[in-house]
C-alpha positions, 0 to 999 in steps of 0.5 A, spaced: 799 452 304 794 453 309 795 459 316 789 456 321 791 460 327 795 464 331 798 465 338 801 472 340 801 473 348 806 479 350 808 481 344 809 487 343 802 490 345 798 484 344 798 481 350 794 474 349 790 474 344 789 467 339 787 469 331 783 464 327 784 464 319 780 461 313 781 460 305 781 466 301 781 473 303 782 474 310 782 482 312 785 486 319 783 492 320 783 497 326 786 505 326 793 505 326 798 503 332 793 498 334 797 492 333 794 490 326 802 490 323 804 486 330 800 479 327 804 480 320 810 480 324 808 474 329 806 470 322 812 472 318 817 470 324 816 462 321 817 464 314 823 468 315 826 467 322 826 474 325 822 480 325 822 484 318 821 490 323 826 490 327 833 487 328 833 486 336 828 480 338 828 484 345 823 489 341 819 484 340 817 483 347 813 487 351 816 492 354 813 490 362 815 483 360 821 479 361 818 474 355 813 473 350 810 467 346 808 466 339 805 460 335 801 459 328 798 452 326 798 451 319 796 446 314 801 443 308 799 438 303 801 433 309 799 435 315 797 440 320 802 443 323 804 447 330 810 451 330 811 456 336 817 461 338 819 464 346 823 469 347 827 471 353 831 477 354 836 474 358 836 467 353 836 466 346 830 464 344 827 457 343 824 454 336 819 448 337 815 445 331 810 439 333 813 440 340 820 437 338 825 443 340 829 446 333 836 448 334 839 449 328 835 456 323 837 452 317 831 447 319 826 451 322 825 455 315 822 452 311 817 449 314 812 454 314 812 459 307 810 466 306 810 472 301 810 479 305 809 484 302 809 491 304 809 498 302 816 498 303 818 494 298 814 498 293 821 501 292 826 495 292 826 496 285 830 503 285 832 503 293 839 500 296 842 493 292 842 491 300 834 491 300 834 487 293 840 481 296 836 482 301 830 479 297 834 473 295 836 471 300 829 471 303 826 468 298 831 462 296 832 460 304 825 459 305 826 453 298 833 451 298 835 448 304 842 448 304 842 456 302 841 458 309 848 454 310 851 456 305 850 463 306 852 464 314 858 460 312 860 465 308 858 471 313 862 468 319 868 467 315 867 474 311 867 478 319 873 474 320 876 477 313 874 484 315 876 483 322 885 481 319 883 488 314 882 493 321 889 489 323 895 494 324 899 489 321 895 485 316 899 485 310 904 481 315 908 474 312 903 470 317 897 475 316 897 473 308 898 466 308 891 465 314 888 471 307 889 465 303 886 460 307 879 465 308 879 466 300 879 458 299 875 457 305 870 463 302 870 461 295 865 455 294 860 458 299 860 464 295 860 461 288 854 455 290 850 462 293 851 464 286 849 458 282 843 458 287 840 466 286 842 466 278 838 461 278 832 464 281 833 470 277 832 466 271 826 464 275 825 470 276 825 472 269 819 468 267 814 470 272 816 478 271 816 478 264 809 475 263 805 479 269 809 485 266 806 484 259 799 483 263 799 489 266 802 493 260 797 490 254 805 487 251 808 494 251 814 492 254 819 487 255 822 485 261 828 481 263 832 480 269 840 480 270 844 478 276 850 482 277 856 479 280 864 482 280 866 475 277 862 475 271 857 478 267 857 470 263 850 467 267 853 460 264 860 461 268 855 463 275 851 457 275 858 453 275 860 451 281 867 450 280 869 455 275 865 461 280 869 459 286 875 459 282 874 465 279 872 468 287 878 465 291 883 469 284 878 475 286 879 475 294 887 474 292 888 479 287 886 484 291 888 484 298 893 490 297 888 494 295 883 491 300 889 492 306 889 499 305 881 501 305 882 496 310 874 493 307 872 487 303 871 489 296 868 483 292 864 478 294 856 476 294 856 482 299 856 486 294 852 483 288 845 485 285 840 484 281 837 489 275 831 489 272 831 491 265 826 494 262 826 494 254 834 493 255 835 499 260 836 499 268 829 499 271 833 502 277 835 509 273 830 510 267 824 507 269 818 512 272 816 511 279 809 508 276 813 502 272 817 501 278 812 499 282 808 495 277 816 491 276 815 491 284 808 487 284 810 483 279 817 481 283 813 479 289 808 475 285 813 472 281 816 470 289 809 467 290 809 463 283 817 460 284 815 458 292 808 454 289 813 451 283 818 449 288 815 445 294 808 445 290 805 449 294 802 456 294 806 460 300 801 465 305 801 473 302 801 477 307 800 484 305 801 490 309 796 496 307 798 496 301 792 497 297 792 504 300 799 505 296 797 502 290 792 506 285 786 503 282 789 499 277 795 497 279 791 495 286 785 491 282 790 486 277 796 485 284 789 482 288 785 479 282 793 475 281 791 472 288 785 468 286 784 462 290 790 463 295 791 464 302 792 472 303 791 476 310 791 483 309 791 489 314 788 496 312 785 502 316 780 504 310 777 499 306 772 502 301 765 498 302 762 493 297 769 490 297 768 482 301 772 478 306 771 471 307 774 473 314 775 480 318 778 481 324 778 488 328 784 490 332 782 495 338 788 496 344 792 490 342 786 486 342 781 483 336 774 486 338 769 481 338 
């Protein structure tokens, strides 16, 4: 997969610009607050479905404008495509591919695929479980068409369940019937999500292990474990029917406690992944350097799994990563991305490095 162009209009500080990209390494350089990360943000919308910097679409529109427009032109193994997204303060966004409007997010995701790596991702190993679940959700939504549908269904039902738990008469007979109905509906979606996450973690194990061995000359071994509230047996977690049965029981058997606490205590929204190093949890027992190395391996593995699943490498978007890594880790990371398209931002680039394309940003525009 190759990104050819990205158009940005009234998107944050970028007024009206069109950026062109080539094979190899594309550098977007400039001082802070000139719009470098905004370009990556606009590109990544087409991989993730929304901004990675904010949940509010209103924030991405230039403060003195009523709307914003972004688009990309990219080439996959079949053809050259164009996707666009338009935003209005008083309307829902409009998404298109090759001129045809796309109504569902599930149909939008998976067309253009990208791996994003920011300084925040270097803390992915030790950060909150929410961040690791988000990593799985984003990665899977790009390669597994059904995943986002399962996730949206489960999230909607979970919201209804949490609202019911907060009601004053949550333990009334009629409410208990509703809880049982919700459990029956939530369990299959939870089981499908869990099975896909487990299979993805198995692929992560293989890729992370190899990358980490290369970084440490084979001195340390890794394993990736999916932590679920229903079982520690991966074969059970991959069995959708059995997992659904266990989820339904979990949602019902713990209901009294959840009503008292007015919150759902179990489900895929509580799960986590643990990357173990030499048998020990990397979240608890690894040094900061080891955690950073594992984060690098995790992002490299994300790209490899995308390639294995789709037949094409994604586009790699690196937001000022080189400034956060020591020379050895930075050299290793970049050495693993040869023959792939990279778009990298940086404030400071040392002399001697060669790039296939250089874009200089100043005041939200490209300097010619």
